[in-house]
Every structure is written in C-alpha cells, then in structure tokens.
C-alpha positions in Angstrom: 109.2 -4.4 61.3 107.5 -1.3 59.8 110.1 -1.2 57.0 109.1 -4.7 55.9 105.5 -3.6 55.9 106.3 -0.5 54.0 108.2 -2.3 51.3 105.6 -5.0 50.8 102.5 -2.8 50.9 103.5 0.4 49.1 104.8 1.1 45.7 104.8 3.5 42.9 101.0 4.0 42.9 100.7 4.7 46.6 103.6 7.2 46.5 102.1 9.0 43.6 98.7 9.1 45.4 100.2 10.5 48.6 102.2 13.0 46.6 99.1 14.2 44.7 97.0 14.3 47.8 99.7 16.5 49.5 99.9 18.7 46.4 96.1 19.1 46.4 95.8 20.0 50.1 98.9 22.2 50.1 97.9 24.3 47.1 94.1 24.2 47.1 93.5 25.1 50.8 94.5 28.4 52.4 97.5 28.0 54.6 95.5 29.5 57.5 93.0 26.6 57.2 95.8 24.0 57.0 97.5 25.6 60.0 94.2 25.6 62.0 93.6 21.9 61.1 97.1 20.8 62.0 97.2 22.8 65.2 94.2 20.8 66.4 96.5 17.8 66.7 98.8 19.7 69.0 96.3 21.7 71.0 97.1 19.9 74.3 100.7 21.2 74.1 102.1 24.6 75.1 101.7 27.4 72.6 105.4 27.4 71.8 105.6 23.7 71.1 102.3 23.7 69.2 103.6 26.4 66.9 106.9 24.6 66.4 105.1 21.3 65.5 102.5 23.0 63.3 105.3 24.7 61.3 107.2 21.4 61.0 104.1 19.6 59.8 103.4 22.3 57.2 107.0 22.0 56.0 106.6 18.2 55.6 103.3 18.7 53.7 105.1 20.9 51.1 104.9 18.8 47.9 108.6 19.2 47.2 109.5 18.1 50.7 107.0 15.2 50.5 108.5 14.1 47.2 112.0 14.0 48.7 110.8 12.1 51.7 109.1 9.5 49.6 112.1 9.1 47.3 114.5 8.8 50.2 112.3 6.3 52.0 111.9 4.2 48.9 115.6 4.2 48.2 116.3 3.3 51.8 113.9 0.4 51.8 115.4 -0.9 48.4 119.0 -0.6 49.5 119.1 -1.6 53.2 118.1 -5.2 53.8 120.5 -6.3 56.5 122.9 -4.7 59.0 126.3 -3.8 57.6 128.5 -5.7 60.0 131.7 -4.9 58.1 131.0 -1.1 58.5 130.0 -1.6 62.2 133.2 -3.5 63.0 135.3 -0.6 61.6 133.3 2.2 63.2 131.5 0.8 66.3 133.4 3.1 68.7 132.2 6.2 66.9 128.5 5.4 66.8 125.8 6.0 69.4 122.6 3.9 69.0 119.4 5.3 70.4 116.4 3.0 70.7 112.8 3.8 71.6 110.8 1.6 73.9 107.8 1.7 71.6 109.4 2.1 68.2 107.9 0.1 65.4 110.7 1.0 63.0 113.6 0.0 65.2 112.3 -1.8 68.3 114.2 -2.3 71.5 114.8 -5.9 70.5 117.3 -4.6 67.9 119.2 -3.1 70.8 119.5 -6.6 72.4 120.9 -7.9 69.1 123.4 -5.1 68.9 124.6 -5.5 72.5 124.8 -9.3 72.0 126.9 -8.9 68.7 128.8 -5.8 69.8 129.2 -5.9 73.6 131.3 -2.6 73.5 128.8 -0.6 71.5 127.3 2.5 72.9 123.5 2.0 73.1 120.8 4.0 74.9 117.2 3.0 75.5 114.8 5.9 75.5 113.0 6.4 78.8 111.0 9.5 77.6 108.5 7.8 75.3 109.8 9.6 72.2 108.5 8.3 68.9 110.8 7.3 66.0 109.8 10.6 64.3 110.9 12.4 67.5 110.3 15.8 65.8 106.6 15.3 66.4 106.7 14.6 70.2 110.2 15.5 71.5 112.4 17.6 69.2 113.7 19.7 72.1 114.3 16.7 74.4 116.1 14.9 71.6 118.2 17.9 70.8 119.2 18.2 74.4 120.0 14.5 74.6 122.3 14.8 71.5 123.9 17.9 72.9 124.6 16.2 76.2 126.2 13.1 74.5 128.4 14.8 72.0 
C-alpha cells in the first residue's frame, strides 16, 4: 500500500528536494547539534539503544547514503509491480517471510495471500510490534530473531 502511494506521489523533484534538505542539514549544522536533535526522538530508550539509533539515523542522513536510499527505492518501485510467482515456485522452501502486524509497506494481509497461494511457505507474523524499518525500533530483537531462525 505505501509503495503505491510512494510511486504516485513522489518523483524526481521530491527526491531532489529531500536530497538537498539532507545535504543542507548534514553540512550546515554541527554534528553535535544534529546528534542532540535526533537523540530527543529516542530519549525514552536506554542510553545504549538511544546511542545506537542516533548513530544509525546520522548515517542515514549522510547525503551520500540518502542519495543511495532514494535511488534504490525509486528503482524498486519502478521494477517491482507484482509478486514473482515463477521465482517463488522454484525457491519457496529457502525463503522465510516475516510480516509485521502494523506494517504499511507489507501488511499482514499479504501473509494471508502467501499462505493461501503457497501453503508450505515459511511465514512468521511479528508479535513484537516492530516497524518495517526495524532498525529504528528493534534492531537487536530482529537480529536475535534472524539468528534463531537460521
């Protein structure tokens, strides 16, 4: 659902605007100020987790990183329109699908479609409330989950 919104509402201009805003904030403000502003978002978390997320956010705000993210997301939205059933039929036994309960990008209803079309597929429904961008609210939990399921 969010992918459809993303493709229909964004374009070259909005990507350039976001890139230049990122460039401006990243290079025109002291890193200590950016760090302080970002850490306000994570102030309710433990110091260790707050520092981890603040550093991750600063990395994303790097203009080079942001440019790569924007290019990859645009390419993904231009290339992927439907599920690749031919690929899935060949590799379904080697793939684990993880769905969030409140994920706007890949909602739990997609899990229902997968289990209907591929009854033997390995799907898991998140019970921890992790966001699609789990690095912002559960990187340690997701890493542990992946480790436990490899």
